[in-house]
N, C-alpha and C positions, 0 to 999 in steps of 0.2 A: 947820349944817343942824338946824334945831329939827324935834322929833318932835309933830305933832299925834296927839292922841287923838279919834277920832269915835266918839259915842256914840250908840248904837243901840238904837231901842226893840223889847221882846220881841213877836214876833208873838202874836196871841191864836190860840186853837184852830181858830175860821172862817176868820182869815187863813191859817194854815196849810193848810188843807184846800183853799185856793183855791175854797171855794164859792160867795162874793158874786160874784167876777170871772166866774166860770165862767156865774152866770146873768145876770149883765150881758150877758155876750158874746152870748147865747142870745137876752135880749130885742130886743138889736138886730138880730141876724138875724132874727127874727120879723117886727119891725116893716117891715124891707124887704120882707120875702116877702109881707106885709100890704099893702105901699103897692103894690108891684107888679102883685099880681092886681087891687087895686082901681083902677089906673090904667094899664092897659095901652096906651092910645094913646100915653102918652109914652115908653115903654119903645122905647129905640135897637134895632130890631131891623131887619135886612134877610136876605131870603129870597134869601141866597147860593147859589149861582153866578148864579140867574135874576136878581137885581137887584142889582146892581154898587152899592158904598157910593160914594157922592159924594166927590172928594178935592179938596183946592184945586187953582189950576192952579201952585202955588208948591211943590207937593209935589216932593221927589227921588225919582225911581223909578230905572230900570234906564236905563245909559249909553248913547250913541249918539255916533257921527262924523259929521260935518258934510262934505257934499260941494262940490266947487268946481261952476262950468257944466260942465266937461269931464270930470264924473266921476270926480276923483282926490279922494284924501283931504286936506280943507284944512289938516290936520296938518302941521306944518313939524318934526317931531320935535327939539322945543327942550327937552324934557325937565323943563320947568315942572310939569305935572300930576302925574310922577314923583317931582319933586323936593317939591311941596307934599302930598302924600298922608301922613295920620298913620299910615297903615294899612300901607304900603307894599305894597298889594296890586295897583300899575301896573308891568308889564315892558315898556320899549320899547327895539327896536333901530331903528338910522338908519342910512339911506345915502344918497350922494349922488344927487341927481337928475338924470336927463338935461337936463333943460331949465334951461340956465344962469340962468333969473330965478328960480328956486325951488333953495334952497339945498340944503335935506334933507327927506326924504320917510319915515314909518315902515315900516320892511321886515314887523318886529313889533310889535302892540300888544296885548298879553293884559291883562285886568280879571279878579282872582281875585275875585269876588263873595261868596264866603265872608268874606274876609278884611276885604272893603270895609265901612265903617260908613258910608256914606251921606251925605258931611258934607256933600259940594259943594265942597269945597276945588280940586278938580281944575278944575271947571269956573271957579272964580274967577281961578284962576292962569293960563289960558289965554288969551294974547296976542291970538289969532287967531280967536277963538270955533268952535275946532274940535270940541269937545266938550261936550255937554249930557245932562243927567239929566231930559228931559221927555218920555221914552215913555208914561210913564202905567201901565205894566205892575208890576203888584202880584206876581203870581203866580209865584214862582218854585219850581220842581219839578224835582227830578232824584235819580237813583239812586245816581250815584259824585259823588264830589267833583271828578274831572275835567270832568263836566258844568257845572261852575258857573265854569271859566275860558273865559271868552269871550274870543275872537280879533279880529284885525283885521275878515275878512269878517263876523263877526257884528255887529259895531259898525256896519260902513258898511251894513247891511241893517235893522239895528234902528230902524228910522223909523215912528213911529204913524202911523194911518191918518189923514188929514186934515192932514197939518203937510208943507209942502213940504222935504224933505231939501236945497234950494237955498237956504232963507230965509236973510236973514241979521237976521234981527230977533231980540232976545233973548228967551227962551222964549215 
């Protein structure tokens, strides 16, 4: 193993004081301030909550579970979404369905939204299009951690206005 000597130049007095760099940083800040004051129309400002920020239709927001026409969950409790989740925030318990045409159904379907990274891998892994992330809800607030663990009933009722919970189209 060879030893490599690295020569370092000595800092000057002004470089040791960091004065030029501080001055350059203040100049950049001042330039942004003047630009924003003179061109107010170009500033990306929304009067939230009166005016909602527009989001893309592909934006992944809160989860929802889809329903069959007979108002039962479309989920077959195959555990693929739970397996695909990198944050391990989905917890599913399955039970045998009384209908012989349906193998299983979820008794418990919990998602911990504080652990969720909203990557959408659970949506991609679902073979029967039972879970979606197209509610459009951006504001999540709560006082305790337990308020962010959503259960099966919440997910079945978490449908955005104007979207049919029985629809078969993707997004």
